[in-house]
ZADOSE-576603 format. One record per residue (C-alpha): residue in three letters; x, y, z; residue number from 1. Coordinates in steps of 0.001 Angstrom, whole numbers. Each point is the difference from the previous one (the first is absolute). Layout:
% ZADOSE-576603
   rest        px        py        pz    nr
    ALA         X         Y         Z   NUM
...
This chain:
% ZADOSE-576603
   rest        px        py        pz    nr
    MET      -532       407      -377     1
    LYS      1636      3258      -571     2
    THR     -1467      3178      1040     3
    THR      -434      3587      -992     4
    ARG      -846      2415      2875     5
    HIS     -4023      -555      -537     6
    ALA       270     -4003     -1974     7
    THR      1201     -3400       943     8
    TYR       178     -1374     -3162     9
    ASN      1278     -3694     -1886    10
    LEU      -330      1298     -3514    11
    ASN      2018     -2062     -2324    12
    TYR      -246       647     -4083    13
    HIS      1116     -2244     -3077    14
    ILE       313      2095     -3097    15
    VAL      1388     -1490     -3118    16
    TRP      1180      2163     -3000    17
    LEU      1456      -478     -3364    18
    PRO      2414      1919     -1919    19
    LYS     -1557       966     -3556    20
    SER      1448     -2528     -2700    21
    ARG      1201       838     -3580    22
    ARG     -1206     -2531     -2619    23
    THR      2846     -1351     -2775    24
    ASP     -1037      2230     -2101    25
    GLY      1119      3161      1996    26
    SER     -3062      1747      1338    27
    ALA     -1259       -59      3293    28
    ASP     -2708       -11      2314    29
    ILE     -1083     -3284      -522    30
    ALA        46     -1299      3801    31
    GLU     -3006      2418       355    32
    GLN     -1640     -2914     -1903    33
    GLY      1500     -2644      2480    34
    SER       822     -2335     -2194    35
    ALA      2919     -1961      1600    36
    GLN      1097      -955     -3861    37
    TYR      1426      3821        49    38
    ARG      1211       205      3448    39
    ASN      3714       359      -223    40
    ALA      2302      -950      2601    41
    VAL      1380      3608       644    42
    LEU       683      -132      3709    43
    THR      3210     -1535       304    44
    GLY      3229       -57       897    45
    GLU      1044      3333      1415    46
    VAL     -3581      1979     -1001    47
    ALA     -1572     -2741      2677    48
    ASP      2490       925      2247    49
    ARG      -487      3881      -412    50
    VAL     -4075      -311       -81    51
    GLU       312     -1519      3582    52
    SER      2426      2138      1336    53
    ILE     -1971      3040     -1258    54
    LEU     -3243     -1774      1803    55
    HIS      1090      -105      3022    56
    GLU      1400      3319       147    57
    ILE     -3890      1078     -1089    58
    ALA     -1265     -2424      3124    59
    ASP      2402      1827      1857    60
    GLU      -658      3242      -837    61
    LYS     -3528      -403       494    62
    GLY       172     -1772      3555    63
    LEU     -1346     -3135     -1698    64
    ASP      1442     -3651       825    65
    ILE       339     -2188     -2642    66
    GLN      -573     -3893       883    67
    ASN      1079     -1475     -2788    68
    LEU      1138       995     -3698    69
    THR       866     -1865     -2740    70
    VAL      1115      1665     -3804    71
    GLN      -614     -2515     -2343    72
    PRO      1138       158     -3878    73
    ASP     -3449       484      -980    74
    HIS     -2195      2082      3451    75
    VAL       792      1313      3374    76
    HIS     -1703     -1816      3050    77
    LEU      -146      2234      2821    78
    PHE     -1207      -924      3581    79
    VAL      -386      3801      2430    80
    SER     -1209       371      3164    81
    SER     -2111      4017      -399    82
    PRO     -1540      1457      2927    83
    PRO     -3903       -10      -900    84
    LYS       720      3899     -1758    85
    HIS      1432      -936     -2893    86
    SER     -2288     -1662     -2585    87
    PRO       969     -3427     -2435    88
    SER      -290      2845     -2397    89
    LEU      2525      2355      1091    90
    LEU      2431     -2554      1244    91
    ALA       326     -1384     -3334    92
    ASN       129      3261     -1880    93
    TRP      2622       909      2400    94
    PHE      2414     -3339      -445    95
    LYS      -440       227     -4139    96
    GLY       161      3645      -765    97
    ILE      2735       807      2608    98
    SER      1709     -2861      -742    99
    SER       263       955     -4134   100
    ARG       559      3314       477   101
    LYS      3247      -858      2284   102
    TYR      1326     -2611     -2479   103
    ASN      -631      1910     -2614   104
    HIS      1898      3124      1450   105
    ARG      2949     -1878      1336   106
    HIS       336     -2591     -2737   107
    ALA     -1633       458     -3117   108
    ASP      2972      2439     -1318   109
    HIS      2751     -2672       820   110
    ASP     -1944     -2795     -1461   111
    GLY     -2742      1170     -2257   112
    GLU     -2319     -2122      1121   113
    LYS     -3292      1604      1950   114
    ILE     -2015     -2063      2336   115
    ARG     -3915       584      -739   116
    TRP     -2756     -1643      1491   117
    ALA     -2886     -1312     -1286   118
    ARG     -3466      1673       826   119
    GLY     -1763     -1748      2773   120
    TYR      1297     -2313      3277   121
    TYR     -1688     -2597      1958   122
    ALA      -921        75      3362   123
    GLY      -843     -1822      2922   124
    THR       132      -270      3820   125
    ALA      2639     -2640      1563   126
    GLY     -1005     -1000      3546   127
    HIS     -2800      -881      1886   128
    VAL     -1602      1035      3080   129
    SER      -968     -2573      2948   130
    SER     -2759       844      2526   131
    GLU      2548      -186      2143   132
    THR      1680      2549     -1140   133
    VAL     -2971      2267       -17   134
    GLU      -688      -824      3494   135
    ASN      3374       948      1273   136
    TYR      -420      3334     -1762   137
    ILE     -3227       519      1852   138
    ASN      1165      -970      3437   139
    ARG      3131      1936      -576   140
    HIS     -2102      3224      -871   141
    LYS     -2476      -895      2772   142
    GLU      2972      -236      2580   143
    ALA      1607      3567     -1655   144
    GLU     -3720      1893       718   145
    ALA      -279     -1082      3619   146
């Protein structure tokens, strides 16, 4: 359990997103359609290491806790804990938008390759809350008021 001034929480999100891919004819944006046949393995080697480092940097800057992070060659899996004031859509926008800008600012001039993320993402909740956890919270809250 984590706390803020006004909340006790255990919110964990699983967020997955894809890089924009290029078709073999050189045109981009086919990942928008989600077709696996056009997904390229662009998140490998140094690129994957840099993306991972930048995602951790974003979490630190925003006060978020990365529970698990896997940068696969054609997608990113992020398990992140966040206070209730941040919506899953905000988290996805932060991680995708800021990481793309930071990567391209730092590395695109040297490598010639930019990181661009496909539109959309998957977001789901991770974990569960037992009735015992809820009961403990209620009892602690009652004790604090007494």
